[in-house]
N, C-alpha and C positions, 0 to 999 in steps of 0.2 A: 684834466683828462677824465672823461666820464665814460663808463662802459655803456654801450647802447644795445638794449635787448628787446625793444618793442617790436612786435611783429607787424605793426601798422606803419612802420617808417616809410615804406615806399610811397603810399598815397599822401601821407602827411608832408614829407619832404618835397615832393613834386608840387603839391598844392601851394606850400609856403613859398617855394622858389618862384613859381610863376607869378604869384601875387606880389612879391617883392620886386620882381623884374618890372612888371607893368607899372607899379606905383612909382618906382624910382625913375623909370624912363619918362613917364608922363610929366614928372616935375621939371624935366629939361625941355619940354616941348615949347618952342617959341611961337609967337603969334603969327609970324610970317617966315617961312623957310626961305633962305637966301642962298642956298647952295648953287654952285655954277652948273649950268646945263652943258651938254656935250659941245655945242658950238662955242660957248664961252670958254670952256677948257681949252679947246683948240686955238681960240684967239689969244688966250693968255700964253699958250705954249708951255704949259706946266700942269701936271696932275698932282694935287695935294692929297696925301694919304695918311690917315691915322694908323699908327702901328705900335707895337710893343717894343720896349727897349731893355727889358729885364726878364725875358722869357726865352731862354735858350731851349731848343734851337729854332724857335719860331721867329723871334725878333729880339736881338740883343746886341750889345756893343762889344767889339773885340778889344784887344789890348791897346790899340791905337784910338779907340773911341768911335770907330766907324760902325754904323748900323749894318747888321747882316743877319741872315737866317732864312728859313724857308718862306715865310710871309714877305720878307723884304725882297727876295728874288721874284716872288709873284707880283709884287707891287711894281717892280721895275719892268717886268714883262708886259704888264698892262699898259704902262707908259709907252713902251715900244709899239704895242699894237694900236694905241689911240693916237699917239703923237709922232710915231716913227723914231723915237729916241728914248732909250732906256734911262738916260740920265735927265730927261725932262720931267723931273719929279721933285716934290718937296715932301720929305718924310716928317711927320709930326708925332712924336712919342706921346702916348696917352696912358693914363691909369685906367683900370677896369671901369670905374665909375664915370669916366669921361668919354668912353667910346661912342655912346649914342648921342650924347650932348654935342660932341664935335660935328657929327653929321647933321643933326637936327637944327643946329644953329648956323650951319653953313661955314663953319670954321675949316672944314676939309671937304673934299669932293666925295670921297669914299673912305671906308674904314676896312682895313685888313688886319685885325687885332685880336685874333683868337676869339671870335664871336660865334657861338652856336645858334642855329636857327630854332626858334620856338614859336608856337602859335601866338603867345602874348606879344613877343617882339615884332612879329609880322604885321601886327595891327598898326605899327608906327613907322616902320621902315620897310624897304624892299631888300630882299636877299637874293643873291646870285645862286646858281647851282652850287652845290658843295664843292670845295676844292680839297678838303681833307676830312676823313672820318676819324675823329678823335675818340678813342675808346678808353675804358678804364683798365689800367695796368697795375701790376704789383711789383714792388721793389723790395729786396731783402739783402741783408749782409751775410746771412747764413748760406754757405755753399751747398749744404745738403737740401736746401729748399729750391726746387727747380720747377715744380708744377703746382697747380692749385690744390691738388689732392694732398700735397705735403703740408698745407696750412688749413685744411678743411675744418679742424677743430681747435686751431691755435688762436692767438691774439693778433688781430689786424687793426692797425691804426687807420682812421679815416677822418677827414675834415668834418667838423661839426656843421650840421645843417646843409650838407652837400647831397646832391642826387646820387653820389657814389654809395652812400649808405644803403639806399634801396637796392641798387644793383648787386652789391656784395651780399646783402642779406638774402636776396632771392637766389643767388648762385651758391652761396656757402652758408646755409641756414644754421649750421652747428658752430660756426666761428664766433669768437668773442670779439666784438667790435669795441674799440677804444677811441673815443672822440678826442680830437686835438683841434686847436685853433689856427694852426699854421703849419706850413711845410717844415719850418725850422723846429717846431715843437715835435713834429713827427720824427725828424732826424734825431733829436735828443732822446726820444723814446726808444728808437731802434738801437742807438749807441749804448743805452743803458740796459739793453736786453729785456725791456719790458713789453716788447711786441716782436712778433716773428717777421712781420711784413707791414708795408704801408700801401694802401690802395689809393690811387689818384689818377688824375689826367695823364694819359700816356705821353703827351707832348712835354709836359712838365717833368715827368719822371725820366724821360729820355735825356733831358738836359741834366737831371740829377746824376745819373750814372756816368755822364760825360765829365761831370765835375768831380764826382767821388768814385774813383775807380774800384774801391773795395765793395761797391754795391753792384747788383745785377738785376735785370728785369726777368720776371718769370715769362715763360714762352706764351702762355695763354692771355688773351684779352677778353673783356666782357663789355656788354652794352655798346654804346656808341653815340656820339653827338656830331652832327654834320656842321663843320665850320664853313662859313660863307662870307662873301664880301657884302658889306652893309652899304646901301645906297638910299638917298632921300626919296620919299614918295612924291607922286605928282605926275600929271601927263607931260609936263614940260621936260621931265627927265626920261621919257620913254626911249629916246635915242641912246642915252647913256646906259640904261638898263639893257637894251638889246646888244650893245657893243660889248659890255662886260660879260653878259651871259653867254654870248656866242664865243668869246675868247676863252672863258672857263671851260666850256664844253669841248672846244678844240684842244685845249691843253690837256684835258683829261683823256680824251680819245686818242691823242697822239702819243701818250705815255710820258709827256713832259712833266706833269705833276708827279707821277709815280717816280720818275728818275730823280727829280729834285728832292722828294721826300727821302729817298734812300741816301742821297748825298749828305743829308743832314742827320742821318742815323735813325730816321723814322720808319716804321713799318707802313705798309700800304694795304688797306682793306677796301674792297668794293662796296660802295654804299647802295642805297635804294635807287632804282631806275627812275627816270623822269618821263 
């Protein structure tokens, strides 16, 4: 655990993050993309989707081992819109490092696996309109800590080399940031009383407080990353892009996405207009 005090963290972290993203994704790029087109998906009668399986409440397994969550519901809804059957779907759990590889190699048709849209990633894949705006949230065990002002000069744990560092540094310049390598290490730090709060992805921390009832989320959120469906690039996929994009817009405008987010304990923020 290392205290982070550099005032240049915002530019350094974002630059490092984009560079790592682009280099790692490029290493997965196949010579020929073989993902199914929309007509092929319809002919197969099945939509194959890369999802998360250990990220409550986005995509995780329940006590019976069944995949569920906000992104799982969205995947099934897309299958309903594309194939007329929410069960005409194959869910393929993937680790973070596999999310782009699965799409680029044609192992799945699309990915709905907590992927945020960035300029670097957009060079290699196509993103749908956002289906959720994931912001940076703060979790604490101290019942006296309810707002950001309560930790403005306290110790806040953050993941090393994450964009969260820049966001927190910008919003709480007097705070003492303590770098950790994992969410588990952050939990240990809070349990030991060595940090007042932990700043991280709202979706992950929502699952955190659902699992650990002694913790609570602060009311404010900062920053924001637009989560979107990942699709393969190429003119042959234009029909698929159009169908997915149209469906996401309709689900957002109708309030379906907002309602589903609330059902899974997530807050709902309005993102940038398109």
